[in-house]
N, CA and C of each residue as an Amber inpcrd file, in Angstrom:
protein
   444
  -2.2820000 -26.5750000  46.7280000  -2.6740000 -27.6340000  45.7980000
  -1.4920000 -27.9190000  44.8700000  -1.0520000 -29.1600000  44.8250000
   0.0690000 -29.5010000  43.9450000  -0.3100000 -29.3380000  42.4680000
   0.6810000 -29.0450000  41.6780000   0.5180000 -28.9930000  40.2280000
   0.9050000 -30.3580000  39.6900000   0.0480000 -30.9420000  38.8550000
   0.3060000 -32.2710000  38.2940000   0.6570000 -32.1800000  36.8250000
   1.5840000 -33.0370000  36.4180000   1.8290000 -33.2270000  34.9890000
   2.2990000 -34.6510000  34.7800000   2.0200000 -35.1510000  33.5860000
   2.4060000 -36.5140000  33.2650000   3.8860000 -36.5680000  32.8940000
   4.5800000 -37.5710000  33.4120000   6.0030000 -37.7340000  33.1170000
   6.2130000 -38.1240000  31.6640000   7.3500000 -37.7120000  31.1340000
   7.7940000 -38.0920000  29.7890000   9.1510000 -38.7710000  29.9420000
   9.6630000 -39.3060000  28.8510000  10.9200000 -40.0640000  28.8990000
  12.0470000 -39.2810000  29.5620000  12.1070000 -37.9830000  29.3230000
  13.1800000 -37.1640000  29.8900000  13.1040000 -37.0590000  31.4190000
  11.9810000 -37.4660000  32.0120000  11.8060000 -37.3980000  33.4660000
  12.2940000 -38.6520000  34.1960000  12.7430000 -39.6690000  33.4720000
  13.0790000 -40.9500000  34.1060000  14.0900000 -40.7970000  35.2450000
  15.1210000 -40.0050000  35.0530000  16.1400000 -39.8500000  36.1030000
  15.5490000 -39.1850000  37.3420000  14.6950000 -38.1910000  37.1610000
  14.0620000 -37.5130000  38.2970000  13.0990000 -38.4540000  39.0210000
  12.3920000 -39.2890000  38.2720000  11.4860000 -40.2770000  38.8700000
  12.2970000 -41.2610000  39.7130000  13.3990000 -41.7450000  39.1640000
  14.2560000 -42.6790000  39.8920000  14.8030000 -42.0230000  41.1670000
  15.3160000 -40.8130000  41.0600000  15.9190000 -40.1360000  42.2120000
  14.8870000 -39.9100000  43.3220000  13.6890000 -39.4540000  42.9560000
  12.6590000 -39.2310000  43.9700000  12.2620000 -40.5480000  44.6190000
  12.0740000 -41.5800000  43.8140000  11.6650000 -42.8860000  44.3490000
  12.7330000 -43.4420000  45.2820000  13.9760000 -43.3690000  44.8860000
  15.0560000 -43.8860000  45.7370000  15.1020000 -43.1330000  47.0690000
  14.9420000 -41.8220000  47.0230000  14.9510000 -41.0260000  48.2590000
  13.7540000 -41.3720000  49.1420000  12.5860000 -41.5290000  48.5310000
  11.3670000 -41.8090000  49.2960000  11.4040000 -43.1720000  49.9670000
  11.9670000 -44.1580000  49.3010000  11.9740000 -45.5290000  49.8290000
  13.1920000 -45.8480000  50.6830000  14.1790000 -44.9670000  50.7170000
  15.4170000 -45.2530000  51.4600000  15.1520000 -45.5640000  52.9320000
  14.1280000 -44.9540000  53.5070000  13.8420000 -45.1740000  54.9350000
  13.4470000 -46.6200000  55.2370000  13.0250000 -47.3670000  54.2190000
  12.5800000 -48.7460000  54.4350000  13.7260000 -49.7550000  54.3920000
  14.8720000 -49.3640000  53.8490000  15.9900000 -50.3050000  53.7030000
  16.3810000 -50.9320000  55.0440000  16.5720000 -50.1420000  56.1230000
  16.9390000 -50.7750000  57.4010000  15.8440000 -51.7070000  57.9440000
  14.5910000 -51.4080000  57.6550000  13.4870000 -52.2230000  58.1560000
  13.4510000 -53.6050000  57.5100000  13.6830000 -53.6540000  56.1890000
  13.5470000 -54.9420000  55.4890000  14.8890000 -55.5390000  55.0750000
  15.9800000 -54.8120000  55.2920000  17.3040000 -55.3490000  55.0280000
  17.6900000 -55.4280000  53.5610000  16.9810000 -54.6970000  52.7230000
  17.2850000 -54.6490000  51.2910000  16.5800000 -53.4290000  50.7040000
  16.8800000 -53.1340000  49.4490000  16.1700000 -52.0500000  48.7820000
  14.7860000 -52.5440000  48.3630000  13.7320000 -51.7820000  48.6650000
  12.4110000 -52.1500000  48.1630000  12.4000000 -52.1440000  46.6310000
  11.5310000 -52.9640000  46.0690000  11.4500000 -53.1540000  44.6130000
  11.4640000 -51.8400000  43.8120000  10.7020000 -50.7980000  44.2080000
  10.7040000 -49.5810000  43.3930000  12.0620000 -48.8810000  43.2890000
  12.9570000 -49.1380000  44.2240000  14.2650000 -48.4750000  44.1760000
  15.1100000 -48.9600000  43.0060000  14.8360000 -50.1540000  42.5000000
  15.6270000 -50.6900000  41.3970000  14.8680000 -50.8110000  40.0900000
  13.6960000 -50.2030000  40.0210000  12.8620000 -50.3280000  38.8140000
  13.4950000 -49.6140000  37.6180000  13.0980000 -50.0410000  36.4400000
  13.5620000 -49.4650000  35.1730000  12.6210000 -48.3110000  34.8140000
  12.9680000 -47.1090000  35.2340000  12.0780000 -45.9700000  35.0130000
  12.1260000 -45.4310000  33.5920000  13.1930000 -45.7450000  32.8430000
  13.1880000 -45.3780000  31.4160000  12.0280000 -46.0740000  30.7110000
  11.8010000 -47.3230000  31.0610000  10.6890000 -48.0770000  30.4810000
   9.3610000 -47.6760000  31.1190000   9.3450000 -47.5360000  32.4350000
   8.1000000 -47.2540000  33.1470000   7.4400000 -45.9590000  32.6890000
   8.2180000 -44.8900000  32.4970000   7.5880000 -43.6200000  32.1130000
   7.0070000 -43.6670000  30.7020000   7.4510000 -44.6320000  29.9040000
   6.9140000 -44.7900000  28.5470000   5.7120000 -45.7450000  28.5360000
   5.8190000 -46.8550000  29.2790000   4.7720000 -47.8890000  29.2450000
   3.6430000 -47.6740000  30.2370000   3.9210000 -47.0130000  31.3540000
   2.9170000 -46.7960000  32.3900000   2.5840000 -45.3130000  32.4630000
   1.5790000 -44.9860000  33.2360000   1.2890000 -43.5780000  33.4860000
   1.9900000 -43.1920000  34.7790000   2.8430000 -42.1980000  34.7000000
   3.5140000 -41.6540000  35.8800000   3.1370000 -40.1800000  35.9480000
   2.4340000 -39.8160000  37.0190000   2.0420000 -38.4280000  37.2220000
   2.9390000 -37.8270000  38.2880000   3.4720000 -36.6440000  37.9850000
   4.3890000 -35.9410000  38.8620000   3.6580000 -34.8070000  39.5650000
   3.8760000 -34.6670000  40.8630000   3.2570000 -33.5940000  41.6500000
   4.3460000 -32.5990000  42.0510000   4.1170000 -31.3420000  41.7280000
   5.0600000 -30.2740000  42.0460000   4.4570000 -29.3300000  43.0710000
   5.2720000 -28.9320000  44.0320000   4.9020000 -27.8940000  44.9940000
   5.9710000 -26.8070000  44.9100000   5.5320000 -25.5910000  44.6720000
   6.4860000 -24.4900000  44.5570000   7.5170000 -24.7140000  43.4780000
   7.1320000 -25.3860000  42.4070000   8.0410000 -25.6440000  41.3000000
   9.0030000 -26.7910000  41.5190000   8.9170000 -27.4540000  42.6810000
   9.8240000 -28.5580000  43.0030000   9.0870000 -29.8910000  42.9310000
   9.7270000 -30.8990000  42.3220000   9.1250000 -32.2250000  42.2630000
   9.0050000 -32.7680000  43.6800000   7.7670000 -33.0060000  44.1160000
   7.5080000 -33.4050000  45.4930000   7.0650000 -34.8510000  45.6280000
   6.3690000 -35.3700000  44.6060000   5.7970000 -36.7140000  44.7170000
   5.4230000 -37.2220000  43.3380000   5.1330000 -38.5280000  43.2880000
   4.6930000 -39.1190000  42.0260000   3.8250000 -40.3350000  42.3060000
   3.0440000 -40.7000000  41.2920000   2.2660000 -41.9300000  41.3360000
   2.3570000 -42.5890000  39.9740000   2.6000000 -43.8940000  39.9910000
   2.7020000 -44.6990000  38.7660000   1.5320000 -45.6700000  38.7520000
   0.7630000 -45.6520000  37.6680000  -0.3910000 -46.5430000  37.5480000
  -0.3100000 -47.3500000  36.2640000  -0.9100000 -48.5520000  36.3270000
  -0.9280000 -49.4630000  35.1850000  -2.3620000 -49.9510000  35.0060000
  -2.9810000 -49.6690000  33.8580000  -4.3420000 -50.1560000  33.6390000
  -4.3650000 -51.6470000  33.3070000  -5.3560000 -52.3320000  33.8310000
  -5.6310000 -53.7260000  33.4800000  -7.0490000 -53.7630000  32.9220000
  -7.5050000 -54.9330000  32.5070000  -8.8280000 -55.0080000  31.8970000
  -9.9430000 -54.6230000  32.8690000  -9.7750000 -54.9530000  34.1500000
 -10.8670000 -54.7270000  35.0990000 -10.5020000 -53.8610000  36.3000000
  -9.2990000 -53.2800000  36.3150000  -8.9070000 -52.4360000  37.4440000
  -7.7390000 -51.5410000  37.0400000  -7.4250000 -50.5840000  37.9230000
  -6.2350000 -49.7700000  37.7680000  -5.3030000 -50.1310000  38.9200000
  -4.0720000 -50.5020000  38.5830000  -3.0740000 -50.8880000  39.5790000
  -2.2000000 -49.6870000  39.9170000  -2.0670000 -49.4130000  41.2040000
  -1.0950000 -48.4180000  41.6630000   0.2080000 -49.1760000  41.8680000
   1.1720000 -48.9220000  41.0070000   2.4600000 -49.6080000  41.0400000
   3.4280000 -48.9390000  42.0160000   3.3280000 -47.6150000  42.1310000
   4.2800000 -46.8870000  42.9610000   3.6850000 -45.5480000  43.3620000
   3.7990000 -45.2260000  44.6340000   3.5160000 -43.8850000  45.1580000
   4.7680000 -43.4950000  45.9290000   5.3500000 -42.3690000  45.5860000
   6.5710000 -41.9310000  46.2590000   6.4710000 -40.4420000  46.5560000
   6.8150000 -40.0850000  47.7970000   6.8260000 -38.6830000  48.2190000
   8.2310000 -38.3660000  48.7050000   8.8150000 -37.3140000  48.1660000
  10.1600000 -36.9070000  48.5740000  10.1750000 -36.6660000  50.0820000
  11.2420000 -37.0910000  50.7560000  11.2940000 -36.9460000  52.2140000
  10.9520000 -35.5500000  52.7240000  11.3990000 -34.5070000  52.0460000
  11.1230000 -33.1330000  52.4910000   9.6460000 -32.7730000  52.4160000
   8.8670000 -33.5460000  51.6680000   7.4480000 -33.2440000  51.4770000
   6.5200000 -34.2510000  52.1500000   7.0820000 -35.2340000  52.8570000
   6.2470000 -36.2430000  53.5100000   5.4610000 -35.6210000  54.6530000
   4.2700000 -36.1720000  54.8980000   3.4250000 -35.6800000  55.9790000
   2.5480000 -34.5020000  55.5940000   2.4820000 -34.1780000  54.3200000
   1.6680000 -33.0400000  53.8560000   0.4190000 -33.4750000  53.0990000
   0.1300000 -34.7700000  53.0840000  -1.0700000 -35.2390000  52.4040000
  -0.9030000 -35.5180000  50.9260000   0.3300000 -35.5180000  50.4280000
   0.5390000 -35.7570000  48.9960000   0.1900000 -37.1840000  48.5950000
   0.4510000 -38.1600000  49.4590000   0.0740000 -39.5380000  49.1560000
  -1.4310000 -39.6560000  48.9880000  -2.1720000 -39.0820000  49.9060000
  -3.6440000 -39.0860000  49.8120000  -4.1070000 -38.3820000  48.5440000
  -3.4970000 -37.2330000  48.2540000  -3.8420000 -36.4620000  47.0640000
  -3.6350000 -37.3010000  45.7990000  -2.4900000 -37.9790000  45.7230000
  -2.1880000 -38.7780000  44.5320000  -3.0750000 -40.0170000  44.4310000
  -3.4050000 -40.6320000  45.5520000  -4.3120000 -41.7860000  45.5200000
  -5.7000000 -41.3540000  45.0310000  -6.1750000 -40.2000000  45.4790000
  -7.4730000 -39.6900000  45.0060000  -7.4020000 -39.3960000  43.5040000
  -6.2840000 -38.8510000  43.0560000  -6.0750000 -38.5990000  41.6260000
  -6.1610000 -39.9080000  40.8390000  -5.4990000 -40.9470000  41.3290000
  -5.5190000 -42.2490000  40.6430000  -6.9370000 -42.8200000  40.6030000
  -7.7000000 -42.6310000  41.6660000  -9.0730000 -43.1280000  41.6730000
  -9.9270000 -42.3840000  40.6510000  -9.7010000 -41.0820000  40.4880000
 -10.4220000 -40.3200000  39.4510000 -10.0360000 -40.8240000  38.0560000
  -8.7470000 -41.1000000  37.8540000  -8.2900000 -41.6500000  36.5680000
  -8.9780000 -42.9850000  36.2900000  -9.0060000 -43.8470000  37.2990000
  -9.6210000 -45.1680000  37.1340000 -11.0850000 -45.0390000  36.7540000
 -11.8050000 -44.1830000  37.4450000 -13.2290000 -43.9960000  37.1470000
 -13.4040000 -43.4600000  35.7280000 -12.5660000 -42.5130000  35.3250000
 -12.6520000 -41.9490000  33.9730000 -12.3450000 -42.9920000  32.9030000
 -11.5160000 -43.9930000  33.2590000 -11.1720000 -45.0680000  32.3270000
 -12.1880000 -46.2060000  32.3730000 -13.2130000 -46.0750000  33.2150000
 -14.2580000 -47.0900000  33.2910000 -13.9520000 -48.2530000  34.2190000
 -12.9260000 -48.1200000  35.0540000 -12.5950000 -49.1950000  35.9880000
 -13.4700000 -49.1050000  37.2340000 -13.8500000 -50.2400000  37.7610000
 -14.6770000 -50.2920000  38.9670000 -13.8560000 -50.6460000  40.2020000
 -12.5350000 -50.8310000  40.0320000 -11.7090000 -51.2530000  41.1630000
 -10.2950000 -50.6960000  41.0500000  -9.7400000 -50.3730000  42.2090000
  -8.3340000 -49.9980000  42.3370000  -7.6250000 -51.1590000  43.0100000
  -6.3660000 -51.4000000  42.6630000  -5.5600000 -52.4130000  43.3260000
  -4.1710000 -51.8520000  43.5970000  -3.5260000 -52.4080000  44.6120000
  -2.1480000 -52.0570000  44.9260000  -1.5490000 -53.1900000  45.7310000
  -0.2490000 -53.1370000  45.9050000   0.4300000 -54.1020000  46.7660000
   1.5730000 -53.3800000  47.4640000   1.9320000 -53.8750000  48.6380000
   3.0020000 -53.2640000  49.4100000   3.6300000 -54.3110000  50.3160000
   4.7740000 -53.9890000  50.8500000   5.4260000 -54.8830000  51.7900000
   4.6340000 -54.8790000  53.0990000   4.3880000 -56.0510000  53.6430000
   3.6260000 -56.1740000  54.8860000   4.2540000 -55.3690000  56.0270000
   5.5650000 -55.1750000  55.9800000   6.2540000 -54.4710000  57.0680000
   6.1240000 -52.9510000  56.9600000   5.5570000 -52.4490000  55.8570000
   5.3570000 -51.0000000  55.6960000   4.0290000 -50.6220000  56.3400000
   3.9520000 -50.7830000  57.6570000   2.6960000 -50.6420000  58.3990000
   2.0430000 -49.2750000  58.2130000   2.8340000 -48.2080000  58.1610000
   2.2150000 -46.8840000  58.0180000   1.5360000 -46.7470000  56.6610000
   2.0870000 -47.3770000  55.6240000   1.4460000 -47.3460000  54.3150000
   0.1340000 -48.1300000  54.3490000   0.1630000 -49.3040000  54.9530000
  -1.0440000 -50.1260000  55.0350000  -2.1290000 -49.3800000  55.8130000
  -1.7570000 -48.7180000  56.9020000  -2.7470000 -47.9310000  57.6630000
  -3.3630000 -46.8470000  56.7870000  -2.5440000 -46.1720000  55.9870000
  -3.0620000 -45.1330000  55.0930000  -4.0500000 -45.7390000  54.1010000
  -3.6760000 -46.8380000  53.4680000  -4.5620000 -47.4420000  52.4730000
  -5.8650000 -47.9240000  53.1100000  -5.7930000 -48.4800000  54.3030000
  -7.0160000 -48.8890000  55.0020000  -7.8900000 -47.6660000  55.2830000
  -7.2860000 -46.5610000  55.7040000  -8.0240000 -45.3280000  55.9730000
  -8.6650000 -44.7690000  54.7040000  -8.0610000 -45.0510000  53.5460000
  -8.6000000 -44.5810000  52.2640000  -9.6550000 -45.5160000  51.6960000
  -9.9790000 -46.5850000  52.4370000 -11.0500000 -47.4810000  52.0060000
 -10.5990000 -48.7510000  51.3160000  -9.2970000 -48.9970000  51.2850000
  -8.7920000 -50.2320000  50.6870000  -8.9220000 -51.3580000  51.7020000
  -9.1220000 -52.5590000  51.2040000  -9.1650000 -53.7390000  52.0480000
  -8.0360000 -54.6710000  51.6780000  -7.6270000 -55.4900000  52.6280000
  -6.5740000 -56.4780000  52.3670000  -7.2070000 -57.7050000  51.7350000
  -6.7390000 -58.0550000  50.5380000  -7.2630000 -59.2100000  49.8090000
  -6.5190000 -60.4860000  50.1770000  -5.1870000 -60.3790000  50.2660000
  -4.3830000 -61.5590000  50.5830000  -2.9650000 -61.1090000  50.8980000
  -2.2170000 -62.0380000  51.4880000  -0.7920000 -61.8120000  51.7270000
  -0.0470000 -63.0140000  51.1830000   1.0690000 -62.7550000  50.4990000
   1.8590000 -63.8270000  49.8960000   3.2970000 -63.7450000  50.3530000
   3.8160000 -64.8800000  50.7850000   5.2120000 -65.0010000  51.1920000
   6.0650000 -65.2640000  49.9560000   7.2210000 -64.6100000  49.8910000
   8.1930000 -64.8900000  48.8300000   9.5870000 -64.7410000  49.4330000
  10.5870000 -64.9140000  48.6050000  11.9660000 -64.7470000  49.0680000
  12.2260000 -63.3170000  49.5280000  11.4030000 -62.3750000  49.0660000
  11.5840000 -60.9670000  49.4150000  10.8150000 -60.5580000  50.6660000
  10.0250000 -61.4740000  51.2290000   9.2130000 -61.1360000  52.3980000
   7.7580000 -61.4170000  52.1320000   6.8880000 -60.6860000  52.8220000
   5.4470000 -60.8680000  52.6620000   4.8760000 -59.6540000  51.9400000
   4.1750000 -59.9160000  50.8370000   3.5160000 -58.8640000  50.0770000
   2.0460000 -58.8370000  50.4570000   1.5490000 -57.6480000  50.7720000
   0.1440000 -57.4400000  51.0900000  -0.5410000 -56.8650000  49.8600000
  -1.5620000 -57.5570000  49.3600000  -2.3350000 -57.1420000  48.2050000
  -3.6350000 -56.5060000  48.6950000  -3.9640000 -55.3350000  48.1740000
  -5.1250000 -54.5950000  48.6260000  -5.9410000 -54.1290000  47.4370000
  -7.2380000 -53.8770000  47.6640000  -8.0820000 -53.3510000  46.6010000
  -9.1760000 -52.4790000  47.1940000  -9.8020000 -51.7090000  46.3020000
 -10.8990000 -50.8290000  46.6910000 -11.8790000 -50.7440000  45.5460000
 -13.1660000 -51.0330000  45.8070000 -14.1550000 -50.8210000  44.7410000
 -14.3990000 -49.3340000  44.5670000 -14.6640000 -48.9380000  43.3400000
 -14.9540000 -47.5220000  43.0660000 -16.4420000 -47.3120000  42.8540000
């Protein structure tokens, strides 16, 4: 069972490093860095909730959530390459759903690149549905949600 703790400002560099490592595999697929690789984590760890998951004392994964009036948005889920395939993404998504319920939200939302098929399959398996897809200069974004 991973140990969870909430990120603080001093964790911004570690959050950035883990996110960049986790998303690097997508660069060849989409021909650019995915949005989370260039995010401002100094601001994110202060303004959003970023929960860090540790296994054996090592930072293994994280989830960033942003509350809205009627839902909780999952902004980023990142698992360090050495820890992928161990269920940490599922663990963190379940954690976010518990947070949302505790905050009184009846819905979870997230978005991802349409070409990240393995992520979309995971979210569908977790009970999320596809709400819409939007084309932009960056590609196609798939918007998903799940009632709680």
